[in-house]
C-alpha positions as CSV (number, residue, x, y, z in Angstrom):
1,M,167.8,22.0,30.1
2,A,166.1,21.3,33.4
3,Q,162.6,22.0,33.7
4,P,162.2,24.9,36.1
5,K,160.4,24.8,39.4
6,R,158.7,28.2,38.6
7,V,158.7,31.2,36.5
8,A,159.4,34.6,37.5
9,V,159.0,38.4,35.9
10,V,162.1,40.0,35.8
11,A,161.7,43.1,33.7
12,T,158.7,45.2,32.3
13,G,158.0,48.6,30.4
14,V,155.2,50.6,29.0
15,S,155.1,53.1,26.4
16,K,153.1,56.6,27.0
17,W,149.4,55.5,26.0
18,G,147.0,57.9,24.3
19,A,146.0,59.0,20.9
20,R,149.2,58.8,19.1
21,P,148.5,58.9,15.3
22,E,152.0,60.0,14.5
23,S,153.5,56.7,16.1
24,T,154.0,53.5,14.0
25,I,153.6,50.1,15.8
26,R,157.6,50.2,15.6
27,D,157.5,53.2,17.7
28,L,155.3,51.9,20.5
29,I,157.2,48.7,20.7
30,A,160.5,50.3,20.8
31,E,159.4,52.7,23.4
32,A,157.8,49.9,25.7
33,G,160.9,47.8,24.9
34,K,163.3,50.4,25.8
35,E,161.7,50.9,29.2
36,C,161.4,47.2,29.9
37,F,165.3,46.8,29.1
38,D,166.2,50.0,31.2
39,S,164.1,48.3,34.1
40,N,166.7,45.6,34.3
41,P,170.1,46.3,32.9
42,R,171.1,42.5,33.6
43,V,168.8,41.5,30.7
44,K,170.0,41.8,27.2
45,N,168.2,41.3,23.9
46,K,170.8,38.4,23.3
47,D,169.1,36.7,26.4
48,I,165.6,36.5,24.9
49,Q,165.0,32.9,23.3
50,G,161.2,33.4,22.9
51,L,159.1,36.4,21.7
52,T,155.5,36.6,21.3
53,T,153.3,39.5,20.4
54,S,149.7,40.3,21.2
55,G,148.1,42.7,18.8
56,V,144.0,42.3,18.1
57,Y,143.7,44.7,15.2
58,P,147.1,44.6,13.5
59,Q,145.7,44.0,9.9
60,R,143.1,46.6,10.2
61,S,144.8,49.3,12.3
62,G,148.5,48.7,11.8
63,P,148.1,47.9,9.2
64,Q,150.4,44.9,9.8
65,C,149.9,41.2,9.0
66,H,152.3,38.8,11.1
67,P,153.6,41.4,13.6
68,A,155.7,39.1,15.7
69,P,159.1,39.1,13.4
70,V,158.4,43.2,13.3
71,A,158.8,43.3,17.1
72,C,161.9,41.0,17.0
73,E,163.4,43.2,14.5
74,V,162.9,46.5,16.3
75,L,164.2,45.0,19.7
76,G,167.1,43.2,18.2
77,V,165.8,39.8,19.2
78,T,166.6,36.4,17.3
79,P,164.3,33.9,18.9
80,R,163.9,30.2,18.7
81,L,160.0,30.7,19.3
82,Y,158.0,33.5,18.2
83,Q,154.2,34.3,17.4
84,N,151.2,36.6,17.3
85,T,148.1,35.8,19.5
86,D,144.7,37.3,19.6
87,C,142.4,36.6,22.3
88,Q,140.6,39.9,22.3
89,C,141.0,41.6,25.7
90,Q,142.8,38.6,27.1
91,S,145.5,38.7,24.5
92,G,148.4,39.8,26.7
93,A,147.5,37.3,29.1
94,V,147.3,34.6,26.7
95,N,150.7,35.8,25.1
96,M,152.6,35.8,28.7
97,R,151.0,32.2,29.4
98,I,152.6,31.2,25.9
99,I,156.1,32.3,27.3
100,W,155.4,30.8,30.7
101,S,154.4,27.3,29.1
102,A,157.5,27.3,26.9
103,I,159.8,28.1,29.9
104,M,157.8,25.4,32.2
105,S,158.2,22.8,29.4
106,G,162.0,23.5,29.3
107,L,161.9,24.8,25.6
108,I,163.3,28.4,26.7
109,D,164.8,29.9,29.5
110,V,164.0,33.3,29.1
111,G,161.0,34.9,27.1
112,M,159.4,38.4,26.2
113,A,155.8,39.1,25.8
114,V,154.9,42.1,23.8
115,G,151.8,43.6,23.8
116,W,150.4,46.7,21.7
117,E,147.7,48.2,19.9
118,R,147.3,51.1,17.3
119,I,143.6,51.1,17.5
120,L,142.6,55.0,16.7
121,L,143.7,54.4,13.0
122,P,142.8,55.0,10.1
123,N,140.3,57.2,11.7
124,H,138.5,57.4,14.9
125,A,135.1,56.2,13.6
126,E,137.0,52.9,12.8
127,R,137.0,52.0,16.5
128,Y,133.1,51.3,16.3
129,L,133.7,48.7,13.5
130,N,136.4,47.3,15.4
131,A,134.7,47.0,18.6
132,S,131.6,45.0,16.9
133,L,134.3,42.7,15.5
134,A,134.5,41.1,19.1
135,Q,130.9,40.0,18.9
136,D,129.4,37.3,17.3
137,H,129.0,38.0,13.5
138,D,125.7,36.2,12.9
139,W,123.7,36.8,15.8
140,E,125.1,40.2,17.5
141,Q,127.1,42.4,15.1
142,G,124.3,42.2,12.7
143,F,122.1,44.0,15.4
144,G,124.3,47.0,15.8
145,T,125.4,46.0,19.2
146,T,128.6,47.4,20.5
147,P,130.3,46.8,24.0
148,P,128.8,49.7,25.7
149,A,125.2,48.2,25.1
150,M,126.4,44.9,26.0
151,F,127.8,45.9,29.2
152,A,124.7,48.1,29.9
153,L,122.4,45.0,30.0
154,S,124.4,43.5,32.8
155,A,124.7,47.0,34.6
156,L,120.7,47.1,34.3
157,A,120.2,43.5,35.6
158,H,122.7,44.3,38.5
159,M,120.8,47.2,39.5
160,E,117.3,45.7,39.3
161,K,118.5,42.2,41.3
162,Y,120.7,44.1,44.0
163,G,120.0,47.7,44.2
164,T,123.1,48.8,42.6
165,T,123.1,52.5,42.0
166,E,124.7,54.8,39.3
167,E,126.4,56.7,41.9
168,Q,128.1,53.6,43.1
169,M,129.3,52.9,39.5
170,S,130.6,56.5,39.2
171,K,132.5,56.1,42.4
172,V,134.5,53.4,40.8
173,A,135.4,55.8,37.8
174,V,136.4,58.5,40.5
175,K,138.7,56.3,42.3
176,N,140.4,54.9,39.1
177,H,141.1,58.6,37.7
178,A,142.2,59.6,41.0
179,H,144.9,56.8,40.8
180,S,145.9,57.7,37.3
181,I,147.2,61.1,38.3
182,S,150.7,59.8,39.2
183,N,150.7,57.5,36.4
184,E,152.8,59.1,33.6
185,A,151.9,56.6,30.9
186,A,148.1,57.0,31.6
187,H,145.9,58.5,28.9
188,F,144.1,60.7,31.4
189,R,145.8,62.2,34.5
190,K,143.4,65.2,35.6
191,G,141.3,63.2,38.0
192,L,137.5,63.3,38.0
193,E,135.0,64.7,40.5
194,L,131.8,62.7,41.3
195,E,129.3,65.3,40.2
196,K,130.9,65.4,36.8
197,A,131.1,61.5,36.5
198,M,127.2,61.6,37.5
199,G,126.5,64.5,34.9
200,A,128.2,63.1,32.1
201,R,126.3,62.4,28.8
202,M,124.5,58.8,28.6
203,V,126.5,56.5,26.4
204,A,124.1,53.4,27.0
205,T,121.7,53.5,29.7
206,P,122.6,53.5,32.5
207,L,126.4,53.8,31.6
208,K,127.6,57.3,31.1
209,L,130.8,58.7,29.4
210,F,132.9,58.0,32.6
211,D,131.6,54.7,33.1
212,C,133.3,53.5,29.9
213,C,136.9,53.1,29.1
214,V,138.5,54.6,26.0
215,N,140.4,52.9,23.3
216,T,143.9,54.0,23.0
217,D,147.5,53.6,21.5
218,G,150.0,52.0,23.3
219,A,152.3,49.1,24.2
220,A,153.8,47.2,27.1
221,V,156.5,44.5,27.4
222,V,157.4,41.9,30.1
223,V,160.2,39.2,30.4
224,L,159.7,36.1,32.2
225,A,162.7,33.9,33.1
226,S,163.0,30.3,34.6
227,E,164.0,30.2,38.2
228,E,167.7,29.6,37.6
229,K,168.0,32.5,35.1
230,A,165.8,34.8,37.2
231,K,168.3,34.4,40.2
232,E,171.0,35.7,37.6
233,F,168.9,38.5,36.6
234,T,167.7,39.8,39.9
235,D,167.3,39.5,43.8
236,N,163.8,40.8,43.5
237,P,161.7,38.8,41.1
238,M,157.9,38.5,40.8
239,W,156.9,35.1,40.6
240,V,154.0,33.8,38.6
241,L,152.1,31.6,41.2
242,G,148.9,30.8,39.6
243,I,147.0,31.0,36.2
244,G,143.4,30.4,35.1
245,Q,141.1,30.9,32.4
246,G,137.6,30.4,32.4
247,Y,135.0,30.1,29.6
248,T,131.2,29.7,29.8
249,N,129.5,30.9,26.5
250,W,130.2,33.1,23.5
251,T,127.0,34.8,22.6
252,I,125.0,36.4,25.4
253,A,121.9,34.6,24.2
254,N,123.7,31.2,25.6
255,N,124.8,32.9,29.1
256,P,124.0,29.7,31.2
257,K,122.4,31.9,34.2
258,D,121.8,35.6,33.9
259,M,123.7,38.9,33.2
260,T,124.9,39.5,36.5
261,D,126.6,36.0,36.9
262,W,129.8,36.2,35.3
263,S,130.9,32.4,35.7
264,G,134.0,32.9,33.4
265,V,135.4,35.5,35.6
266,R,134.9,33.2,38.6
267,I,136.4,30.2,37.0
268,S,139.5,31.9,36.0
269,G,139.8,33.1,39.8
270,E,139.2,29.6,41.2
271,L,141.8,28.2,39.1
272,A,144.2,30.7,39.6
273,Y,143.7,30.7,43.5
274,E,143.9,26.9,43.4
275,M,147.3,26.8,41.6
276,A,148.7,29.5,43.7
277,G,147.6,28.1,46.9
278,V,146.1,31.5,48.1
279,K,142.7,32.7,49.0
280,P,140.8,36.0,47.9
281,K,141.5,37.3,51.3
282,D,145.4,37.0,50.6
283,V,145.2,39.6,47.7
284,E,146.7,43.1,48.7
285,V,146.5,44.6,45.3
286,A,144.5,43.9,42.1
287,E,144.4,45.2,38.5
288,L,141.1,44.1,37.3
289,H,139.3,44.5,33.7
290,D,137.3,47.8,34.2
291,C,136.2,48.2,30.7
292,F,133.3,49.8,32.3
293,T,132.4,50.4,35.8
294,I,130.0,48.0,36.1
295,S,132.6,45.3,35.3
296,E,135.1,46.2,38.0
297,M,132.1,45.8,40.4
298,I,131.1,42.5,39.3
299,E,134.5,41.2,39.3
300,Y,135.0,42.0,42.9
301,E,132.1,39.4,43.5
302,E,133.3,36.7,41.3
303,L,136.9,36.8,42.4
304,G,135.9,36.6,46.0
305,F,136.6,40.2,47.3
306,C,132.9,40.6,48.4
307,E,129.7,38.4,48.4
308,R,127.6,38.3,45.3
309,G,125.4,41.5,45.2
310,E,127.5,43.3,47.7
311,S,130.0,45.3,45.3
312,G,127.7,48.5,45.8
313,A,128.3,48.4,49.6
314,F,132.1,47.5,49.0
315,V,132.5,50.6,47.0
316,D,130.6,52.9,49.5
317,A,132.9,51.5,52.3
318,G,136.0,52.1,50.3
319,L,137.2,48.6,50.7
320,N,138.3,48.9,47.0
321,D,140.9,51.4,47.8
322,Y,144.1,52.5,50.0
323,G,143.1,51.5,53.4
324,G,140.6,49.1,52.4
325,K,140.1,45.4,51.8
326,V,142.0,45.2,48.6
327,V,143.5,48.2,46.4
328,T,142.1,47.9,42.9
329,Q,143.5,49.6,39.9
330,P,146.5,51.3,41.4
331,R,147.6,52.7,37.9
332,G,144.0,54.1,37.0
333,G,142.8,50.9,35.4
334,L,141.4,50.8,31.7
335,L,138.9,53.7,32.6
336,A,141.9,56.2,33.2
337,C,144.8,54.7,31.4
338,G,142.7,53.6,28.4
339,H,142.6,50.2,26.8
340,P,145.0,49.2,23.9
341,F,143.6,45.6,23.6
342,G,146.9,43.7,23.2
343,A,148.8,45.6,25.7
344,T,146.4,45.8,28.8
345,S,147.1,42.5,30.3
346,I,150.8,43.1,30.1
347,A,150.4,46.8,31.4
348,Q,148.6,45.4,34.5
349,T,151.7,42.9,35.0
350,H,154.1,46.0,34.8
351,E,152.2,47.8,37.6
352,L,152.1,44.8,39.9
353,F,155.8,44.4,39.2
354,L,156.5,47.8,40.6
355,Q,154.1,47.0,43.3
356,I,155.7,43.9,44.5
357,R,159.2,45.5,44.1
358,G,158.2,48.5,46.1
359,E,158.9,51.0,43.1
360,A,155.3,52.3,42.5
361,G,156.1,55.7,44.0
362,E,153.0,57.6,45.1
363,R,150.8,54.5,44.0
364,Q,152.5,52.1,46.3
365,V,149.9,50.0,48.2
366,N,152.3,49.2,51.1
367,P,155.9,48.7,51.4
368,T,156.0,44.9,50.2
369,P,152.8,43.3,49.1
370,K,152.9,39.9,49.0
371,I,150.3,38.7,46.7
372,A,149.1,40.4,43.7
373,L,146.2,39.5,41.2
374,A,145.7,40.6,37.5
375,Q,142.4,39.9,35.6
376,T,141.3,40.5,32.0
377,M,138.3,39.6,30.3
378,S,136.9,38.9,26.9
379,G,133.1,38.9,26.2
380,V,130.6,40.0,29.0
381,G,132.0,38.0,32.0
382,S,131.9,34.9,30.0
383,Q,135.7,34.5,29.1
384,S,138.3,35.6,31.6
385,F,141.9,35.0,32.4
386,C,143.4,35.7,36.1
387,T,147.0,35.5,37.0
388,I,148.6,35.5,40.6
389,Y,151.9,36.8,41.4
390,G,154.0,36.9,44.4
391,G,156.8,38.6,45.8
392,P,160.4,37.1,46.2
393,D,159.6,35.3,49.4
394,A,156.2,34.1,48.3
395,I,155.8,30.4,49.0
396,Y,155.0,28.5,45.9
């Protein structure tokens, strides 16, 4: 088996996301898996040589230990490589990197990454305990902190340091909810008025209800293939051009600078740009980790879409939307689609696959975007994963 020159995405699929207490993990995986195979009839389950799953809370809200073989059985796959991975919100991206690495090493030719989360069970109150588990047990969980409070600290710091306003953050939510209207898989599809966003109840000052994403149930699936196999499967692949993962600290007390400096995001972007041989200005469409509105804004800065401290002006000028500098969250992002942790990164890839292939319908950024970027994050800007994709004619 010759080592491939590059790896392509050749099929993707997502389930309907939302509160789905009646659906088991088998149901969610089967639904996303069917859409993935339907997206490219040339790809068969017998072609899949490796399968990885990403589920962050399977033992708590599945409940299911060792979920990878479950996915194999549901999808009719008998791989030579299989495992589950948990890297919190980055899990799906790390999951895809495992398959990418196995293909690049020559271990397999074709692999499938399956991301899912059944997060709203056994009951809605469970999500608060689940959320706290993503923070340090000894120094953060015990003080009762949850993600809204942690990200609110960054929002307050950014407002004080750069003059960012609550209205600018609300505009991000309005944009993303507008995008989700045409996304049948999204949790929310009703749109959002700025007045409603600004007047919503406070969750953690200054973050209001619509500044925060919702945990949700859902699954997403992607198939990656070596260059040789990709040519057998499709004439319109999406190439993986660059990947990068950044880390600076675990506890927020050990942030090397301040709460507005998300160096982990910057590092992940720099590594991905370098590997892909592109610049921030080349990115036409981006799926970012908008777990909170302030997150998307600081990510603009750290990924080079605007200068540090200028994300508020970037939003006001509409440079983050259709007709602007880079279209962000065309599917609606976490804020409107919801956030099933293990599936989020893979769903971002699904959207960019549609965009690159010109199959995104009403959400299409332009007829043939050449460079797309996906970024997900664990921790408050301190841990991040960035992937850059290119169209069929992308130079690698």
